[in-house]
C-alpha positions as CSV (number, residue, x, y, z in Angstrom):
1,X,-23.1,-47.1,13.8
2,X,-25.3,-49.2,16.1
3,X,-25.7,-49.3,19.9
4,X,-26.0,-52.7,21.7
5,X,-27.1,-52.7,25.3
6,X,-27.2,-55.6,27.9
7,X,-28.5,-55.7,31.5
8,X,-26.9,-57.9,34.1
9,X,-27.8,-58.6,37.7
10,X,-25.2,-59.4,40.3
11,X,-26.6,-59.8,43.8
12,X,-28.7,-56.8,44.7
13,X,-27.2,-54.7,41.9
14,X,-28.0,-54.3,38.2
15,X,-25.4,-53.3,35.5
16,X,-26.1,-52.0,32.0
17,X,-23.4,-52.4,29.4
18,X,-23.5,-50.3,26.2
19,X,-21.4,-51.2,23.2
20,X,-21.1,-48.9,20.1
21,X,-20.6,-50.9,16.9
22,X,-19.2,-49.1,13.7
23,X,-19.9,-50.8,10.4
24,X,-17.1,-50.4,7.8
25,X,-17.7,-50.9,4.1
26,X,-15.3,-51.5,1.2
27,X,-16.1,-48.1,-0.4
28,X,-12.9,-46.3,0.6
29,X,-12.2,-42.8,-0.7
30,X,-15.8,-42.1,-1.4
31,X,-15.6,-38.7,0.2
32,X,-12.7,-36.4,-0.6
33,X,-10.7,-35.2,2.3
34,X,-9.0,-32.5,0.2
35,X,-10.3,-29.0,0.7
36,X,-12.3,-27.4,-2.1
37,X,-11.8,-23.9,-0.9
38,X,-8.2,-23.1,0.2
39,X,-6.8,-20.0,1.8
40,X,-4.0,-18.2,0.0
41,X,-5.7,-18.5,-3.5
42,X,-7.7,-16.1,-5.6
43,X,-10.6,-16.6,-3.1
44,X,-8.7,-14.4,-0.6
45,X,-7.6,-11.8,-3.1
46,X,-4.3,-13.3,-4.3
47,X,-4.0,-14.1,-8.0
48,X,-1.1,-16.1,-9.4
49,X,-0.5,-16.0,-13.2
50,X,2.1,-17.5,-15.5
51,X,2.7,-15.6,-18.7
52,X,-0.6,-13.8,-18.2
53,X,-2.8,-16.9,-17.6
54,X,-4.2,-17.4,-14.1
55,X,-3.4,-20.5,-12.1
56,X,-7.0,-20.9,-10.9
57,X,-9.3,-19.7,-13.6
58,X,-7.3,-20.8,-16.6
59,X,-5.6,-24.0,-15.2
60,X,-7.7,-25.0,-12.1
61,X,-4.6,-24.9,-9.9
62,X,-4.9,-23.7,-6.3
63,X,-1.9,-22.2,-4.5
64,X,-2.1,-23.1,-0.8
65,X,1.3,-21.8,0.4
66,X,4.4,-20.1,-0.9
67,X,8.0,-19.6,0.1
68,X,10.8,-17.3,-1.0
69,X,8.9,-14.6,-2.9
70,X,9.8,-11.9,-0.4
71,X,12.8,-13.5,1.3
72,X,16.2,-12.0,1.0
73,X,18.4,-14.2,-1.3
74,X,21.7,-15.5,0.1
75,X,24.7,-13.3,-0.2
76,X,27.4,-14.4,-2.6
77,X,30.7,-15.2,-1.0
78,X,32.4,-11.8,-0.5
79,X,36.1,-11.3,-0.6
80,X,37.6,-12.1,2.8
81,X,41.1,-11.3,4.0
82,X,42.4,-13.0,7.2
83,X,45.3,-11.0,8.5
84,X,47.3,-13.1,11.0
85,X,48.1,-10.1,13.2
86,X,44.5,-8.9,13.4
87,X,41.3,-10.0,15.1
88,X,38.7,-11.7,13.0
89,X,38.7,-11.0,9.2
90,X,38.3,-8.1,6.8
91,X,35.2,-8.6,4.6
92,X,34.6,-6.6,1.4
93,X,30.9,-5.6,1.4
94,X,31.3,-2.4,-0.6
95,X,29.2,-3.9,-3.4
96,X,27.2,-6.9,-2.1
97,X,25.8,-9.4,-4.7
98,X,23.2,-12.1,-4.2
99,X,22.6,-15.6,-5.5
100,X,19.4,-16.8,-7.2
101,X,16.0,-16.5,-5.5
102,X,14.2,-19.8,-4.9
103,X,10.4,-19.7,-5.0
104,X,8.3,-22.7,-3.9
105,X,4.6,-22.8,-4.5
106,X,2.5,-25.6,-2.9
107,X,-0.4,-26.4,-5.2
108,X,-3.3,-28.7,-5.7
109,X,-5.6,-29.5,-8.6
110,X,-8.9,-31.2,-8.7
111,X,-10.5,-32.8,-11.8
112,X,-13.6,-34.7,-12.7
113,X,-11.7,-37.9,-13.4
114,X,-8.4,-39.5,-14.4
115,X,-8.4,-38.4,-18.0
116,X,-9.5,-34.9,-17.1
117,X,-6.8,-34.7,-14.4
118,X,-4.1,-35.8,-16.9
119,X,-5.1,-33.2,-19.4
120,X,-5.2,-30.4,-16.9
121,X,-1.9,-31.1,-15.2
122,X,-0.2,-31.7,-18.5
123,X,-1.5,-28.3,-19.9
124,X,-0.4,-26.5,-16.7
125,X,3.1,-28.0,-16.6
126,X,3.6,-27.3,-20.3
127,X,3.3,-23.6,-19.5
128,X,6.6,-23.8,-17.7
129,X,8.3,-26.0,-20.3
130,X,9.0,-23.3,-22.9
131,X,12.3,-21.7,-24.1
132,X,13.4,-18.8,-21.9
133,X,12.3,-17.5,-18.6
134,X,8.6,-17.4,-17.7
135,X,6.8,-14.5,-16.2
136,X,5.3,-15.2,-12.7
137,X,2.9,-12.5,-11.6
138,X,1.5,-12.4,-8.1
139,X,-1.3,-9.9,-7.5
140,X,-2.0,-9.0,-3.9
141,X,-2.8,-5.3,-4.4
142,X,-2.8,-3.1,-7.5
143,X,1.0,-3.3,-7.3
144,X,2.0,-6.8,-8.6
145,X,5.1,-8.7,-7.7
146,X,6.7,-10.0,-11.0
147,X,9.5,-12.6,-11.3
148,X,11.2,-14.0,-14.4
149,X,11.6,-17.7,-13.4
150,X,12.2,-21.3,-14.6
151,X,11.5,-24.7,-13.1
152,X,14.6,-26.0,-11.4
153,X,13.5,-29.6,-10.4
154,X,11.0,-32.1,-11.7
155,X,7.4,-31.9,-10.4
156,X,6.3,-34.9,-8.3
157,X,2.5,-35.2,-8.1
158,X,0.8,-36.9,-5.1
159,X,-2.5,-38.3,-6.6
160,X,-5.6,-39.3,-4.8
161,X,-8.4,-41.2,-6.5
162,X,-12.0,-41.0,-5.6
163,X,-15.2,-42.3,-7.1
164,X,-16.2,-39.1,-8.9
165,X,-13.3,-36.7,-8.5
166,X,-9.5,-36.8,-8.5
167,X,-7.0,-34.6,-6.6
168,X,-3.3,-34.0,-7.0
169,X,-0.9,-32.0,-4.8
170,X,2.5,-30.9,-5.9
171,X,5.2,-28.3,-5.3
172,X,6.6,-26.0,-7.9
173,X,10.2,-25.1,-7.3
174,X,11.1,-22.0,-9.3
175,X,14.4,-20.2,-9.7
176,X,14.7,-16.5,-10.3
177,X,18.3,-15.9,-11.7
178,X,18.0,-12.1,-11.4
179,X,16.8,-11.7,-7.8
180,X,17.1,-7.9,-7.6
181,X,14.8,-5.8,-9.8
182,X,12.7,-2.6,-10.3
183,X,9.2,-2.4,-11.6
184,X,7.5,0.3,-13.7
185,X,4.1,0.6,-15.2
186,X,3.2,2.4,-18.5
187,X,-0.3,3.1,-20.0
188,X,0.3,4.1,-23.6
189,X,1.5,2.9,-26.9
190,X,5.2,3.8,-26.4
191,X,7.5,3.7,-23.4
192,X,10.9,5.3,-23.3
193,X,13.8,5.2,-20.9
194,X,17.1,7.0,-20.6
195,X,19.5,4.8,-18.6
196,X,23.0,5.3,-17.3
197,X,24.6,2.2,-15.8
198,X,28.0,0.4,-16.0
199,X,26.4,-2.9,-15.3
200,X,24.2,-4.6,-17.9
201,X,20.4,-4.3,-17.3
202,X,17.7,-6.6,-18.8
203,X,14.4,-5.0,-19.6
204,X,11.2,-7.0,-19.8
205,X,8.5,-4.8,-21.4
206,X,5.4,-6.7,-20.2
207,X,4.2,-7.9,-23.6
208,X,6.5,-10.9,-24.0
209,X,9.2,-8.7,-25.5
210,X,12.6,-7.9,-23.9
211,X,15.8,-5.9,-24.4
212,X,18.9,-7.4,-22.8
213,X,22.3,-6.1,-21.8
214,X,21.5,-2.4,-21.7
215,X,24.5,-0.4,-20.3
216,X,26.4,2.8,-20.9
217,X,25.9,6.5,-20.4
218,X,22.6,8.1,-21.3
219,X,21.4,5.1,-23.3
220,X,18.0,5.8,-24.7
221,X,15.7,2.7,-25.2
222,X,12.1,2.8,-26.5
223,X,9.5,0.2,-27.0
224,X,6.2,0.3,-29.0
225,X,3.3,-1.9,-27.9
226,X,1.2,-3.6,-30.5
227,X,-1.3,-5.2,-28.2
228,X,-2.9,-1.9,-27.0
229,X,-2.1,0.8,-24.5
230,X,-2.0,-1.5,-21.5
231,X,-1.2,-0.9,-18.7
232,X,2.0,-2.8,-19.1
233,X,4.3,-3.6,-16.2
234,X,8.0,-3.2,-17.1
235,X,10.7,-5.1,-15.2
236,X,14.3,-4.1,-14.9
237,X,16.7,-6.8,-13.7
238,X,20.3,-6.5,-12.8
239,X,22.4,-4.3,-10.4
240,X,19.5,-2.0,-9.8
241,X,21.1,-0.2,-6.9
242,X,23.9,1.3,-9.1
243,X,21.7,2.7,-11.9
244,X,21.6,6.5,-12.0
245,X,18.2,8.2,-11.9
246,X,16.2,7.0,-14.9
247,X,14.4,9.5,-17.2
248,X,11.2,7.8,-18.4
249,X,7.5,8.3,-19.2
250,X,6.6,5.2,-17.1
251,X,5.6,5.3,-13.4
252,X,7.7,3.6,-10.8
253,X,5.9,0.8,-8.9
254,X,8.6,-0.8,-6.9
255,X,12.1,0.8,-6.6
256,X,13.8,-2.5,-5.5
257,X,12.5,-5.9,-4.5
């Protein structure tokens, strides 16, 4: 930027005119306007992992905002009776059930160039493109929030090119088909549970193993860990609120979330 000044005389008065001139070059996008250090990532004590690998340290992905993780999922349509001789309606809410939970993570990734960006984003998205549900783990305290999810929609990446770095922003839309769950933790080689429930319960043992459709009276389920004593976080998904008290050598972390 340069300053041009001119002095003019009009009668007995003198006037000074100052003009600021800004020079513009053709080197657009030479300085990134994307933030390098974002709130809501590991830098502020929040760690996001998918199947045990961290978004930031393993994939170079920052999470800048999230939705749905602690929201109450929508209620499934209950049975409603509309009596013509009564006011309003009669709604059966004796056993409310909920629809899928939708989780959205707003992310961005930086790379040293185009090829580096392609490799990084491809590796990260491949982590979600596997058979079965993926384990999303969010660590805010020593009590994690764990969700079994899958990607519902495609991922559209908004890319920005610079001379020496490349940035991409995108939103992950994840679906949790079992939105009501309970979490336990076990440190040891073996975990055991005695469960009484009339509704099927799915158990995810925290080591990529699972036991599905557990139901009945005093059903004993055990699991041996081959990757060491842990700790392992064990997720129970299903109609948690109708399970009778569980007998287990694991410690309860979250009763229902």
